[in-house]
C-alpha positions as CSV (number, residue, x, y, z in Angstrom):
1,X,0.0,0.0,0.0
2,X,2.8,2.4,0.9
3,X,4.6,1.7,-2.4
4,X,1.4,2.4,-4.3
5,X,0.9,5.7,-2.5
6,X,4.5,6.6,-3.2
7,X,4.1,5.9,-6.9
8,X,0.9,7.9,-7.0
9,X,2.5,10.8,-5.3
10,X,5.5,10.7,-7.6
11,X,3.2,11.1,-10.6
12,X,1.6,14.2,-9.1
13,X,2.4,17.8,-10.1
14,X,4.0,20.0,-7.5
15,X,0.7,21.8,-7.0
16,X,-1.1,18.5,-6.5
17,X,1.4,17.4,-4.0
18,X,1.0,20.7,-2.1
19,X,-2.7,20.3,-1.9
20,X,-2.5,16.7,-0.9
21,X,-0.3,17.9,2.0
22,X,-2.8,20.5,3.0
23,X,-5.7,18.2,2.8
24,X,-3.9,15.3,4.5
25,X,-1.1,16.7,6.6
26,X,-0.4,13.4,8.4
27,X,1.5,12.2,5.3
28,X,4.3,14.5,6.5
29,X,4.5,12.9,10.0
30,X,8.0,12.0,11.1
31,X,8.6,10.0,14.3
32,X,10.4,12.3,16.8
33,X,13.8,11.4,18.1
34,X,16.7,12.5,20.2
35,X,19.5,14.0,18.3
36,X,22.0,14.3,21.1
37,X,21.7,14.7,24.9
38,X,18.9,17.2,25.6
39,X,18.2,18.1,22.0
40,X,15.3,16.5,20.0
41,X,13.7,16.6,16.6
42,X,10.0,17.1,16.7
43,X,9.4,18.4,13.2
44,X,7.9,16.7,10.2
45,X,9.1,15.9,6.7
46,X,8.4,19.4,5.4
47,X,9.5,21.8,8.2
48,X,11.9,21.4,11.1
49,X,11.1,22.0,14.7
50,X,13.5,21.2,17.5
51,X,13.1,20.9,21.3
52,X,15.6,21.5,24.1
53,X,15.0,20.2,27.6
54,X,16.7,22.8,29.7
55,X,15.9,21.2,33.1
56,X,13.7,24.2,34.0
57,X,11.3,24.0,31.1
58,X,11.2,23.3,27.3
59,X,12.4,25.5,24.4
60,X,10.9,24.8,21.0
61,X,12.2,26.3,17.8
62,X,9.5,27.0,15.2
63,X,5.9,25.7,15.1
64,X,5.5,24.7,11.5
65,X,2.4,25.1,9.5
66,X,-0.9,25.9,11.2
67,X,-2.5,22.7,9.9
68,X,0.3,20.5,11.3
69,X,0.2,21.6,14.9
70,X,-1.4,18.3,15.9
71,X,1.7,16.5,14.5
72,X,4.0,18.7,16.6
73,X,1.9,18.2,19.8
74,X,1.9,14.4,19.1
75,X,5.7,14.4,18.7
76,X,6.2,16.2,22.0
77,X,4.0,13.8,23.9
78,X,5.7,10.8,22.2
79,X,9.0,11.9,23.6
80,X,7.6,11.9,27.1
81,X,7.3,15.7,27.4
82,X,4.3,17.7,28.3
83,X,3.6,20.7,25.9
84,X,2.5,22.7,29.0
85,X,6.1,22.8,30.0
86,X,7.1,24.8,26.9
87,X,8.4,28.1,28.2
88,X,9.8,29.7,25.0
89,X,8.8,29.2,21.4
90,X,11.6,30.8,19.3
91,X,11.1,31.5,15.6
92,X,14.0,31.2,13.2
93,X,12.3,33.7,10.9
94,X,9.0,35.3,10.0
95,X,7.5,33.0,7.3
96,X,4.1,31.4,7.7
97,X,5.4,27.8,7.4
98,X,7.5,28.4,10.6
99,X,5.1,30.3,12.8
100,X,1.8,28.7,11.7
101,X,1.1,27.1,15.0
102,X,2.5,29.8,17.3
103,X,-0.8,31.4,18.4
104,X,-2.3,28.0,19.3
105,X,0.8,27.1,21.3
106,X,0.7,30.4,23.1
107,X,-3.0,30.1,23.8
108,X,-3.0,26.4,24.9
109,X,0.2,26.2,26.8
110,X,1.0,29.8,27.8
111,X,4.5,29.8,26.3
112,X,6.3,33.0,25.4
113,X,6.7,33.6,21.6
114,X,10.0,35.1,20.6
115,X,11.3,36.4,17.2
116,X,14.0,38.7,15.9
117,X,13.2,42.4,16.0
118,X,13.5,42.9,12.3
119,X,11.1,40.1,11.4
120,X,8.6,41.1,14.1
121,X,8.7,44.6,12.6
122,X,8.2,43.1,9.1
123,X,5.1,41.2,10.3
124,X,3.8,44.5,11.8
125,X,4.6,46.9,9.0
126,X,4.8,44.7,5.9
127,X,3.0,41.4,6.4
128,X,3.3,40.4,2.7
129,X,6.8,39.4,3.6
130,X,5.5,36.5,5.6
131,X,4.4,34.6,2.5
132,X,0.9,34.5,3.7
133,X,-0.4,34.4,0.1
134,X,1.0,30.9,-0.2
135,X,-1.1,29.7,2.8
136,X,-4.4,28.1,1.5
137,X,-6.1,28.8,4.9
138,X,-8.0,32.1,4.4
139,X,-8.4,32.4,8.2
140,X,-4.7,32.1,9.1
141,X,-3.5,34.9,11.3
142,X,-0.1,36.4,11.9
143,X,1.6,35.4,15.2
144,X,1.4,37.4,18.4
145,X,5.0,38.0,19.4
146,X,5.7,38.5,23.1
147,X,9.4,39.2,23.0
148,X,12.0,40.3,20.4
149,X,15.8,40.0,20.3
150,X,18.6,41.8,18.5
151,X,21.9,40.7,17.0
152,X,24.1,39.1,19.7
153,X,21.4,38.8,22.3
154,X,21.4,35.8,24.7
155,X,18.2,33.8,25.6
156,X,18.7,31.8,28.7
157,X,16.5,29.1,30.3
158,X,17.7,26.6,32.9
159,X,21.0,25.1,31.7
160,X,20.7,26.5,28.2
161,X,22.0,29.8,26.8
162,X,21.2,30.6,23.2
163,X,23.2,33.2,21.3
164,X,21.2,34.9,18.5
165,X,22.9,36.1,15.4
166,X,20.7,38.0,12.9
167,X,21.5,37.0,9.3
168,X,19.3,39.0,7.0
169,X,18.6,37.7,3.5
170,X,16.0,35.0,3.4
171,X,14.0,37.4,5.6
172,X,15.0,40.7,7.1
173,X,15.5,39.1,10.5
174,X,16.4,35.6,9.6
175,X,18.5,34.2,12.5
176,X,21.2,31.7,13.3
177,X,21.4,30.3,16.9
178,X,24.4,28.9,18.8
179,X,24.1,26.9,22.0
180,X,25.5,23.8,23.8
181,X,23.8,20.5,24.4
182,X,25.0,17.9,26.9
183,X,25.0,14.1,27.2
184,X,26.6,12.8,30.3
185,X,30.0,14.5,30.5
186,X,30.1,15.3,26.7
187,X,29.2,18.8,25.4
188,X,28.4,19.5,21.8
189,X,28.2,22.9,20.2
190,X,25.1,23.4,18.0
191,X,24.8,25.8,15.0
192,X,21.3,26.4,13.8
193,X,20.9,28.2,10.5
194,X,17.4,29.7,10.0
195,X,16.0,30.0,6.5
196,X,18.3,29.3,3.6
197,X,15.9,29.0,0.7
198,X,18.3,27.2,-1.6
199,X,18.4,26.2,-4.4
200,X,15.7,28.5,-5.8
201,X,16.1,31.4,-3.4
202,X,12.5,32.4,-4.1
203,X,12.4,35.1,-1.3
204,X,15.4,36.8,-2.9
205,X,14.2,36.9,-6.5
206,X,13.6,40.4,-7.8
207,X,9.9,39.7,-8.6
208,X,9.3,38.5,-5.1
209,X,11.0,41.4,-3.5
210,X,9.0,43.8,-5.6
211,X,5.7,42.1,-4.8
212,X,6.5,42.1,-1.1
213,X,7.9,45.6,-1.0
214,X,11.2,44.3,0.4
215,X,14.6,46.0,-0.4
216,X,17.0,44.6,-3.0
217,X,19.7,45.1,-0.4
218,X,18.6,41.7,1.1
219,X,20.3,40.1,-1.9
220,X,23.7,41.5,-0.8
221,X,22.8,40.9,2.9
222,X,22.4,37.2,2.3
223,X,26.0,36.6,1.1
224,X,27.3,38.9,3.8
225,X,25.4,36.9,6.4
226,X,27.0,33.7,5.2
227,X,30.5,35.2,5.4
228,X,29.6,36.5,8.9
229,X,29.1,32.9,10.2
230,X,32.4,31.3,9.0
231,X,34.6,30.2,11.9
232,X,31.8,29.6,14.4
233,X,32.5,26.4,16.3
234,X,29.9,23.7,15.6
235,X,29.7,20.0,16.2
236,X,26.0,19.7,15.2
237,X,24.3,21.6,12.4
238,X,20.6,22.2,12.3
239,X,18.3,23.9,9.7
240,X,14.8,25.0,9.2
241,X,13.9,22.4,6.6
242,X,14.9,18.7,6.6
243,X,16.8,18.9,3.3
244,X,18.9,21.8,4.6
245,X,21.0,19.6,6.8
246,X,19.8,16.1,5.6
247,X,18.3,15.5,9.0
248,X,16.1,12.5,7.9
249,X,19.0,10.9,6.1
250,X,21.1,11.2,9.3
251,X,18.3,9.8,11.3
252,X,18.2,6.7,9.0
253,X,22.0,6.3,9.5
254,X,21.5,6.6,13.2
255,X,19.0,3.7,13.2
256,X,21.3,1.6,11.0
257,X,24.5,1.9,13.1
258,X,25.4,1.8,16.8
259,X,28.8,3.3,16.9
260,X,29.0,7.0,15.8
261,X,26.3,9.7,15.9
262,X,25.9,11.0,12.3
263,X,24.7,14.3,13.6
264,X,28.1,15.1,15.1
265,X,30.5,16.4,12.4
266,X,32.8,19.4,13.3
267,X,33.4,20.1,9.6
268,X,29.8,20.2,8.4
269,X,29.2,23.9,9.4
270,X,31.8,25.4,7.2
271,X,31.1,22.9,4.4
272,X,27.4,23.8,4.6
273,X,28.2,27.6,4.4
274,X,30.5,27.1,1.4
275,X,28.0,25.0,-0.5
276,X,25.2,27.5,0.3
277,X,27.4,30.4,-0.9
278,X,28.3,28.6,-4.1
279,X,24.6,27.9,-4.8
280,X,23.6,31.5,-4.1
281,X,26.3,32.9,-6.4
282,X,25.0,30.6,-9.2
283,X,21.5,32.0,-8.5
284,X,22.8,35.6,-8.7
285,X,24.4,34.9,-12.0
286,X,21.0,34.1,-13.5
287,X,20.0,37.7,-12.8
288,X,16.5,36.8,-11.6
């Protein structure tokens, strides 16, 4: 049955696949898992969400689409956590597929919603930049943001301190986060790159920027943001979509082997940045 479904989906157009996902979001379900220590994956096959157990409450990064909130809640319970213990819901950037469930989480569980100051201002002053026109739900609302942060700010809860580095490009306030996670006596440094947008870089195409009344300077900002991040220490690399850091492939490897953790790679961060920069330069060469 699964093979037949996979064949049918493979024959669909991209629009048909998109509408299938909206009408039946459970097809994107991904069993949650622990990446390392107190860091977990709770996202789906479309959009990443991550959870940190700080010892004094939970931190969640991104809430995915509005119509997949039940998958996120299910994943949190499956790992043995209670969503009511979420203290902070931090957004990597201000696009609808990453903040879709934020208002529901805020209402149901009382967590504080947090976003970079530039993206919170974009949602307030120029909501077209949130890609809401791509959301088929006509009743979808922009998120209520309780707290904003600036470049270099630190967010601390329990044993976890998260350094926020604003990397404009994919959105005006797109953010990279840096923090440590622990397993027994071992500490790993995590680098979390927000929206990348490769390989099409839709949010940096001139037509898109014109339509959303966003400045062309974001095109230069993006490459400057990549350069800004070289040299950061990182043992584990995270992204905002599964393909960005091959998270589902790594999970498969994790299940197939018992020795090394495929998520731990001290060379992946600079390799990721170099590949992203190369891809982006190729995009710029097209002049679109």
